N, C-alpha and C positions, 0 to 999 in steps of 0.2 A: 455408415452411419457415424463411428466412433470417431472419424476420423473428421469429413466434415464440422462434425460442433467441432472439437478441438482447433479447425481451425478458427472459429467465431469468435469461441471464447478465448482462444488469445489475445486478435485483437480489440474482445473488449475488457483485456486486462494488462493487452497492448498498453494500449489512449487508457486510462484510468488509470494508471498503474502511478504513478509521478502527476495525474492532474491533483488539484485539493480536494475530490472528489466523493475518497473508499473503491477503491479496487476492487474491495473481497465483499462488500454491501452491494454491486453490481453485476459483481461474478455470480454471484450467489444469486439474489431476486430472475434476474435471468436462469439461470436455470433451469430453480419454482417453475419460475411464467410457462418455459417449455417445457416441461417436466420431465429434464433427464438429470430427475436428478438420483443416485445410484438407490440398487434395493426397493426395485420399483419392480411394484407385484399387476406380474401382466398369465394371463387363462388361456395357458393352453387344456385343449379337450378337458376342460373343465378342471380343471388342477393350476392353483397359482405355485410358476415359482418367482423364480428376481432374476437380473441380468442382472451386468458391469454396467456402470455408471460412476455419475463424477461428484465424489463426495466431496464431502471437507479437502480432506487431506489430499487429493488426486485437483484438488480448485485452489491449491495453493505450491500445491511441484511443478502447478508450469510456470510459476514468478523467476524460478532459470532460469525464464528465457532475462527476465527481468538485473535479473540478479547483473547477467549479460551483458545484456545494454547499458550499463551506471560504471560498471566498470570501464567501454569500451569507447564510452561519451565523454567521463571521466578518468579518465590515464592520464592523463600530463595533471591533473592536481595531484592522484591521487602522491606520484611518482612527488614530486615535488613537496611534497607535506612527511614523503618516508625519509626522501634521502634527507631532509630539512632540519627534523629530528633526528637525525640516525647522527646527521654534522651534531644538530645545534645539546646530542649527549656525550657525545664526547671533548667537547668542549667546556662538561657546562656547563653551557648555555644557557637556560630555562624562559628566556625571556626574549626566546627565538620563535617567534608566530608559529612558526609551520609547526611546533613543539605547545602549543600549548594546544591549537589548532588537532594533532592526534591526545591531548589530555583531553581535552575536553567530547572528544569524539567514545574516545574509549570510560570515562567516566558518565558521558547518556549514553550510554550503549546502557552499563547493566545494571538501571529500574526495568530495562524493556526487557529484559533476561529472564528476573527473573519472576518481577510477573507477570512472564507469556511463563515463563516457570511453572509455577502458583498453576495456576488455572487450565495449564495440562495433565500435569496431575487429580488437580478436582471434576476433569470429569466434563470441565460445566458449558452448558451448550449452549455458541452463541450464533447464533443460524435464521436467533427467530426475528420475521419483517419487518412484527413493530419497534423495534429497539435498531433498526435501524433504520427504518421514517424517522423517530424519537433522535436516533444521533445524528444522524444526519439536520438534522432543519439545530440540533443550538449549534452543530459546527459550525449550519450554514453563521449565525447570529453573531459566534464570534472571528468567526474572517471578519466578520462587517465592522465590527468594534476597532480588533487588527489594523484594519486595515485605512478604517478613517480618524483613529487615537496617535497609529506610530508614523513615526519620527521622518524613517530611513533615510538615515543622514549616515550610517558607517557600510563601509563596501566588505570585500574578501578579507582584502589586508589588515579589520582593528580586529575579527575574535578574539575570543579570550576562554577559557577555559571556564570561567562562571555560565554565557556560551551555552557548551556545549552541555555544563547540570540544568544545563532550564529548559530549553527546552528537548533537555533524552529526556525529563519528567510526562516532560508534554506527550512523547512519540511513544512513552507508557501507554496515556488512555486506548490508543490505537490497536490491542489487546477485540476495545470493547467494536463490537459492529457500525460501517456508518462510519464509523469515528478520521477515519483514514492518516494511516500512515504519516505521508509527503504532507498532507489537510491539520494537521497536528501543532507538527512541526512545524510549517511554514507560516505559522500562526503565531504560533507565539513565538515566533524571529522578526516579527512584523511588532510586534510586541517592544522588542525588546532591541528597534530601533531601526533594525538595515534596514538597508534596501530590498525592492526586489527580486530580483534576480540572483542577490544574493543571500537570502535568505532560503529561495530553491535549489543553488549548486546548497548548499553549505550544507541543505534538510537531503538533496541525495547521499553525502559528504558522512553524516551520522546516520541516518538508516541503510549505507548496507550493509556493517559487520551484524546490527541483528536481524533481515529483509534475510542475507544469503545465509544466517544461522541457522531462523525459524524455513527457510526454507529446501534447504539440506533433513529436516529435520522428518520434517514432511514428503519426502519422495524418498525415504528409510521409511516412514511408514507405508504410503502407499504401493511403492514394487512390489510389497505381499500378493496383490492380483493381482496376478500375469501376462493380465489382458486387456489390465490400462495400461501399461508400459508403454508400446508402439502409437497411440493414440499424444497420447503424457511427452513423448517428445515427437510428433508434430504438434501439439503448441504450444511448444516449446521451443523452437524455430518457429513459429510466427510470435511470439510475443515477443522474441530479439527481438523484430523488426523493427513491429510496431509501438515497442514502445524508448525504443533510437529514437523514430520520427519523434513521437509524443514528446517526450523528457528536445532533442534541439528547437523540434517546434513553443514548448514553453520558456525556455531562455528565452526564447529571441523576440515571443509577443510581450511578459513580462523586462524588459527592455524600456517596452513602452507603451507600456498600456498597464490597466491596474487590475487586483482578483474580486474585482463586481460581478464578474459572465460566472462564477465559479457562486460565490454567493448567494449569485440569485436561482442555477438551477440545482446548489444541494436543498433550494429550500425548494422547488419545484418538486425534488424525486420528491420528498422526502415525502410535502404533502399530501404526491402523484400514489403513495404506499401508501399511508391513511386512511385515505382514498376509497382506494382498490379491500382496504380492508373494510373498513370500517360498511361498503354493499357486496363487500363480500362475504359480511358470515364470519370478519375472523381469518380467511382465508386466499390468498390470492387466483389469480384464476389462474389456468389449469393448461392456457393456449396451447400443449401437445396432447391433449384428449381428447381437440374440436377434429 
């Protein structure tokens, strides 16, 4: 059963990771509604025992597939930035665009790492459906404002260090459930006047170090549960396939379309969760119990 769950969770993770709608929020809500959470109590001959399940660490672990997908899709961009930055370093040409992009990514990564580490050490729970609903609605409104107010004049070749710093600060907000790493960074990029496709591409590049580091840390934690290793590997493979397809679709979509579809979706998603909580007396329905 865990393998089927892994494929389904990989599908959800892959589709939602790079769309500005929060993959973690969807995985947590999806897991809880279907009753796939870890440490579920099962009655066996009058005794209550636990079985392996999808903890938040296991869910975060399958993001390795998303990391691999973005590396493959943006490999040419990554090589160009690294090669150009090395040449700039050798020539001490600090105005070269690849150097500015690399420094911007490095600076933009720091807030997410520092805040993420602080939250991890504090062990603050970040799986509340209410928080997910509220943040989904808030980020929908901000994305709508960015779509309405953003000038969309600058492309990838006009990025600078300040872009990395400001978008990196926005990325740090993704520690909150329902915010979305790509959602916060694309929103910030649009406010800064980037074109939609450039905003998405820069979002993926800037988020790559943070996503890789966070995923590796979480994977290390879940490896302690040997029963979940094989299901997680299946989930990683499924995530890779659907993440790559999702990235390719989004990049093509944003060349001609706006982000309003994601604004309306996030509003509907957040309101649906709030409705379920209100009519469920503060709890989500558990379809796994049916």
